[in-house]
N, C-alpha and C positions, 0 to 999 in steps of 0.2 A: 281215827281213834287207834291207839296202839294196844298192845297185848295187856298191859297193866290196867289201862282205862277200861277195856272190854271186860276183863275178869273182875275188876273192881265194881263195875256196874252190875254184873250178874251176882256177885257176892252180896252187894247191898240189896238188890231186888229179892233175892232168895233168903236173905237174912242168915247167911252162912257165917260161921265164925272163922273159917280158915280158907286159904287159897287152894289147898289140896282138894277139898270137897267141891269147890267151885270149878276147878279145872276138870275134875272127874265128870261133873254134870255136863259141862260144855262138850267135852270129848264124847261122852255117851250119846248125846243128842245129835251132834254133827256127824259123827261116824255112822250112826244108824241112818240118818238122812242121806248121807253120801252113798250108802249101800243101796238105798231105794231108788234114787234118781240116776239118770244116765250120766256118764262121765263128763260130757260136755256141759251139762247143766250144773253139775257139782263144781266144775272149774269156773264157770261164769259166776256162780253165787259166791264161791270162796274168794274170788279175785279182789273183792272189796273189803275183805276182812283182814285183820292183822295176820302177818305171815305165820305165826305160830298156830293160829286158829285155822287158817286155810288147810293146813296139813291134815287136820282131823277129817275133812270132807274129801280130800284127794289122796295124799300119800298113805294114809292109814287104812284106806279102803282097798281091798284086793278084788272085789267084784261089785261093780256098779250096776244099776238097773235091775236089781232083784225085785221080784213081785211079792210084796207082803202088805197087809192091811195095817190100820191104825193100832189094833190090838197087839199084833206082832211087833210093831214098832215100839210100843210101850214095854213089852216084854223084854226086848233087846236093850232098850235104854235102861230099864230097871236092873237088868243083869250086869251091864257094864258099870253102871253107877253104884251098884250095890245098895239099892234102896227099894222101898216098896213101890208097886206100880202107880198108885195114886200120886205119890210124891214125884215119881219120874215123869208122869204126864204133866203135872203142873210145871216142873222145871223145864221140860221141853217147850211148853207154851211161852214161858217167860224168855227163854233163850231165843226162840224164833222171833219174838217181838223185837228184841234188841238187834238181831240180824236184819230184820226189816228196816230198821232205822239206818243201817250202815250200807246197804246195797242199793243200786239203781232199781227203780220201780219195775223196769222191764225184766230184770233178772229175778226179782221176787215174784212177778207174775208168771214167769217161766216155771219157777218152782211150783206155784199153785197149779199151773196147767198140767204138771207131771203127776199130781196127786189127786185122784178122784175124790170129790167132796159130797157126792150124793149119798143119801141115806141107804140106797140100794146097793151101792158099790163098796168101796173100801173105807168110806167115811173119814177121810182125812181132814174134814172141816174142823174137827176138834183141835187139831194142831194150831189152827189160826184163831182160836177164840179170843186171845188177848189182843191180837192185831185187830180183829174185827170189832172189838169193843172200844177201839179208839187208842189202843196202846197201853202200856203198863200203867202209867199214872192214872189214866181214865178208868181202866179196869179195876185198879186197886181202890179208887174212890168209890166206884159203884159197889164194890164188894163190902166196903166198910161204912158206906153212907156218907163219907167225907167228914171233914171237921175233926175236932179232938175226940179221941176214943177213950172210954172209961178204962181204968187200969184193972 
């Protein structure tokens, strides 16, 4: 998948009207994730993404391996994306789901292994809610009940 296809998928899934807000959401999520995980894990995960997207996790990050929880992640994404935290959280989940479809399972598992998912710890499980629901199409159908929706 190239840059245009990747951003187009995100733009469609998030129902954004423009490429600018789409790229801003992708950048916010992947930069923040790149800050949280070790540099090697960021490089592994980014390697399967379009070159322009890779940079957000690698070149745009000055300090990898920072320790922060899900709440701080969303705060950072929200600030970079310039949107409210609830929207930032949803955007991050949708973006991570598309990333999941583009990277080897071993690299995605390495990402999950870097982020504690227990309720007692940093609670990163929330980042993977769309992935764990079966992916964007399945999660969307579960949310809407499937079939035609009333206007």
